[in-house]
N, C-alpha and C positions, 0 to 999 in steps of 0.2 A: 504494500500500500504506500502511496505517496500523496501528499497534498497536491492540489491542482489549482493553479492560478488562472482565473478567467481572462478572456480577451473581451474588451468592451467596444461596442459599436455606437458611434455618436450620431445616428441618423436624426434628421431634423424633427421627426415626430416624437422623439423620446422625451421622457421626464428628466429634469436635472436632479431630482431628489429621490425618486422611488427606489431605484436599484441601489444607489449608495446607502440609503437608510437600511434596506433589507440586508445588505452585505456588511454593514457596520463600517462604512467608509465615509470620509468627508464629502459633502456635496459641494459642487461648484455651480457656475451659471450655465455651463454647456449641457445640452441634452445627452442623456445616457439612455439609449433605446434598448440595447440588448447586452447581456453578459453571456458569452459562449463558454461552455464547459465541454470540450471535446477535442477531436483531432482532425478537423477539416484542414486540408493543406493551406488554404488561404488565410486562416486565422486560428491556428492551433493553440490550445491552452498549454501552459508551461508546467512541467513537473517541478515541484518546489525543492526536492532534494538535490537534483543534479542539474537543473536549469535547462534540460532538453525540452523540445516541444514533444507533446504526446504523439503527434504524427510521426516524428522521427524515431521516437523510442519504439513504437509499434512496428514501423518498417524494419528496424534492426533486429527485433526479437518477436516476430508475430506469434509463434506457437505458444510460448509461456505466457504472453500478455493477453492474447485473444483466446487461446485454447485451440486445439487442432481442428475441431469441428467448425468453429466460427471462422477461423482462417481459411479453411477449405471452401466455405460457402461464400465469404465476402472478400477474400483476398487479404492483403496486408493493410486493412483499414478498419478502424472502429466503425461498426455499422450505423451508429446513431450519433446524434448531436443534441445535447441538453442545453437549454437556454433559460434565462430569465428575460422576459419582455415587459417593457413599461411604455404604454402608449398614452401620451398626453394629448395627442391629436390623431385624427384618422390616418391609417396607413394606406398604401397604394391599393387600388383594385387589381387583383392579381390571380394567377393560376400557377400551379406547379406541374411540371410535365411528368409523364410516365417514363419508365426506364427506356423504352424504345425511342421515344421522342428525344429524350436527353442524349442518348448515344448518337442518334442521327444528327441532332443540332450541334453537339460538341464537335463531331467530326467535320461538319460543314464549316463551322467557324474556324476550326484549326486549319482546314485546307485553304480557307480564304486569308489566312495570316492574321486573324484578329487576336491580339495579345489577351491572355487570360484576365489581366487587370484592366482592360480597356473599358471605359464607361459605356460604350455601345455594344458590349458583348452580352448576349442573353444567357449562354450556357457556360457556367463556371466549372462544371464537372459532368460526369457521365451518368449521374444517379437520379433516381426519382426523389420526390420530397413529400410523401405523406407526413402528416403531423398531428400531434395530440396537444391540446391546450388544457391545462389544469389551472383554474382560476384561483388566484390568491386574494383578489378584491373582486367586486362586481366588474364583470368584463362584458363589453358590448361589441357585437360583430354583425356583419352581414355575410351569410354563407349559403351558397347554392341557390338554385332557381326555385322560386315558389310556384304553386300551381297556376297555370295561365288564367283560369277562371277567377282566381283571387286578384291577380294583376289587373284583369279587366274591371273588376269591381272597384279597385282603387283608382283607376283612370277614368271611370265613368263620370261624366259631368264636367270634366276639365275642358276648357275652351281652347287652350293653346294648340296650334297645329301639330307640334311635336307629340303632345299627349294624345291627340285624336288619331294620329297615324299609328302610334304604339297600340292604342286600344283596337284599332281596326286590324292590326297584324295579329294580335294574340287571340282575338275572337274569330277571325277567319281561319286560323290554323292553330288550335290549342294543343299542339304536339311539340316534341323537341325541335322540329324544324321551324315551327313558328316562333318558339323561344329564341332559337339561334338567329332568325331573321331580325327580331326585335332588338336583341342584344347587339348584333352586328351593325344595325342601323344607328344605334346610339354611339358606338365606339369606333366604327369604321372610318378610315381616313377620307373616303369620298362621300360619306352619308351623315357623318356626325353633325348634330346641331351646332350652330355658331355660339361663341361665348355670349353674345347678346340674347340669343334664343334661350340658352340655359338660364341666364339671369332672369329673363321674363317668366319662364316656367317655374323657377324656384319661388318667385314672388307669388305666383298663383297658389303654390303649395302652402306658403306662409299665410296667405289670406284665408285659405280653406281651413287651416289649422286653427285660426282665431275664431272662425265662424261655425265650426262643427265639421269634423272630418270622418270619413269611413275608416281611416287608418292613421290615427295620430302618430304612431311610431314611424310610419313611412314618411309622413310629412316632416317630422322632426329630423329624420335621417337625411332627407334631401336638403333641408335647411342647414344642418350641421356641415354636410359635405361641401355644399356650394359656398358657404362662408369660409371654410378652410381652404378650398381650391376654387376661387371665383371663375365662373365661366367654363369649368371642366365638365364635359358631358358625363363623366363617370358618376357625378352626383345623382343624375337622373336614374341610373341603373338601380338605385335603391327600390324603385317600384317593382323591379323584376326579382329581387333577392329576398331570401328569408332573414328576418331580423332575429337575432339570438341574444339573450341575456343569460350569462352564467353567474351564479352566486358562488361565493368562495367555497371551494371543495368540489365544484362540479367540473365536468370535463367534456370536451368536444373533439371529435375526430374529423379531420379535413383530408380526404383522400386526394391523390393526384387527379387533376382535371377539374376539381371543384373551385369555382370562382368565389373569391372572398375578399373582404376588407375588414380589418380589425379597427374598431372605432375608439375604444377607451378602456383602460384598465391595466392591471398587473397580473402576470401569469407565469407559470412554468410551462415551457414548450419542450416537447421532445419530438424529434423527426428523424427520418433517414438522413445519413451524413451527406447533406447536399446544400448548396447555396444557389440553386437554380430557381429564379423568379421571373415569370413572364408577366409584364405589367400592361394594363389597358388605360391607366390614367390615375388621377389623384396623387400625383408624384412629380418631383422635379428630375427623377432618374429616367433611365432609358425606357421608352415605351416601345413594345414590339407587337403591334396589333395582329399582323398576319400569323405570327408564331403562336400568340395566345389563342387565336381562333382555331388553330390546328389542335391545340391541347385541351380546350375547354369542353366539359361534358354538359350538354344542355338539357339533360333529362331532369325534369322537375322532381324534387324529393325533399323531405324534411331534413333538417340538420341531424347529424349522427351524434347523439349524446351517448356517452359511454358510462354505464353504471359500473362501479367497482365490484370486484369479487373479494370478499373478506377471507384472508388466509392468515394462518397462525392466530395470535390473539390481538395483535396491535397493528396489522398491516392490511391495507387495501391495495389491490392490484388492478390497474386499468389495462385490460387486454385489447388489442386492436388487430384488424385482419391483415397484418403485414408481418414479415419475418424479421424486420430490422430492429424493432425495439418494443419494449413495454415499460410502463412507469408504475412504481409502487410508492405508497405514502405510508410512513410508519410513525405512530405516536409512541414515544418511549417514556416510561414512567420509572420511578424509583422502586416499584414493586419487584423488579427483577429484570434480567436480560431478555431481549427480544431476538428472535431469529429473523434474518432477512432472506427473502427468496432469491433464487438464481445462484449459479456457480460460475458463470462466464465472466467476461469483462464487464465492469460496472463503474459508473460514476455516482458517488453519493454526495448529496448536498444537504447540509444542515440548515433548516429554515428558522428554527427557534430553539432556544435553550442551549445545551451543551451535551454532546454525546461522545462515547468512546467506542470505536470499532475494534473488534477482535477477530482476527483470521483463525482458520483451523490450526495454523502453526503456533498460535499463541501471540503473534505479533499484534501490537495495538497502535491505534492512532486516535488522537483527540481531535474533535471538530467542534469549534464554537459556532454560533449562529453566523451564517454567511460564508462559512468555509466549506470546501469541497475536497474530495479525494478520488483518485483513480485506483480501482482495485482490480488487479489482473486475475485472469482465470486461475492461475497457479495458486492463488491464495485460498481457493475453495470457499466453503460456507462461511458466512459472517454472522456474528452476533453483535448486538449493540447494547450498551449500558448507558445510564444517565437519565436525563429528563429533557425532553424536547420533541421536535418534529423534524423528520428528514424525508427527502425524496431520493429514490434510487432509479437510475436509468440502467437498463440491462437488455439482454437479448433473450427472446422467448426460449 
C-alpha cells in the first residue's frame, strides 16, 4: 500500500472551495473542478512513497500491482479512474464514446498528426468512458433523452418558431429517429438556432415559469443554462433530456453514448480509465458535433439509478454493467474492524474521520479525511479500523 496524491483539474466550472475543504487543503480563488485518483497517462496520480506516477509504476510491474487476471484483461493499465467532482456551474453537454468509436477516433486523429494534448483533439485514449456518480451533496444533472410525448407536452403552447419546429418533429416521429432529428437540429452546425433565437426562446421559458408552467424544472434548467452560456443552443436541449436530482448517498450510472450535462453539486465519480469527451456545447472547449452525433444513443429511457447491495456489515457496493470498475462505500465504527470487498487493484479514499488499512500481510497505512491510497492486488484482502467513511474503487 502507498499513499496516493491526486492531480487537480482547474476547469472553469469548478468550485474554488468544495474539493479543498473535502480534502483538508487550503482554498484559493481559482476553481478546482476535479481531483483525479488514478493512473491515466495524461494526469496520473503520484505514489507518495517513491514519487513515481501510478501509471509508470503499473507499467513497470503490472502483474503484482494489477494481478495477473486484471493485467490479462486490461493490459498494463489500471482499468478505472476515481475522481472527486465539484460543479459550481453547469458542465458541457457531452457524450462519451464506446470502445469501438474510441479506437477508431484515436487512430484517425493519430494518423492525421493531431498531438494528444492539442485542444482540438477529441480522443485522448482508446477507451470507452462509462461512469458512476455517487452524490456527496445534492447533485443536479440532465441525463439521457426523455420520452418524446413528454417533450411534446413541455413544448406545447410555446410560440417561438424554434419551439414549434421541435414540437412538430417529436410529434410527427416519436421514435429514436425523431429524437435524433430534434437533437441534431438544435446542435447541428447548419441547423442550430442563432444566439438571438436562443435568447428569445429562453425569455419565453422564463415568462412561462413566472406565469405557470407544465414543467418548472425544465424551464429553470433552460434559464440556468442560457444564463451560464448566453446564446448557446445547448441550453434548449434541456427540453429533450431527463432532469435528475441525486440526494447525498444516491448514485447514477451514465453508460457510453448517453448525452448528459452535470449542473451543480459535489460527487465521487468512478469511470473507465479514459478522458474521452465529445462535446455539443455549453463549453469554451473543443466542440465536435459530427463525432458526438456518431456516438450518441437517442433511445429515450429513464436515468439509470443504481441501488447499492449491502455486503458485510458496514459496506454498500454499487455494481454497474461494465467490467472496468465498481464502487463501495464503507462506514467504519469503533465497534471493530470492517472487511473491504475485492482483492484486485484498489484505490481507497477516506471521506470522513480517520481510518487504518491493514493488508493480509499485516502491513498498515493510516488515512485521514481527504487522503487516499493505492492498494495493489498482491496485498490481498483488506480490513479497516477506526471511525469514518471511505470509498473504494476496484475491479469486479
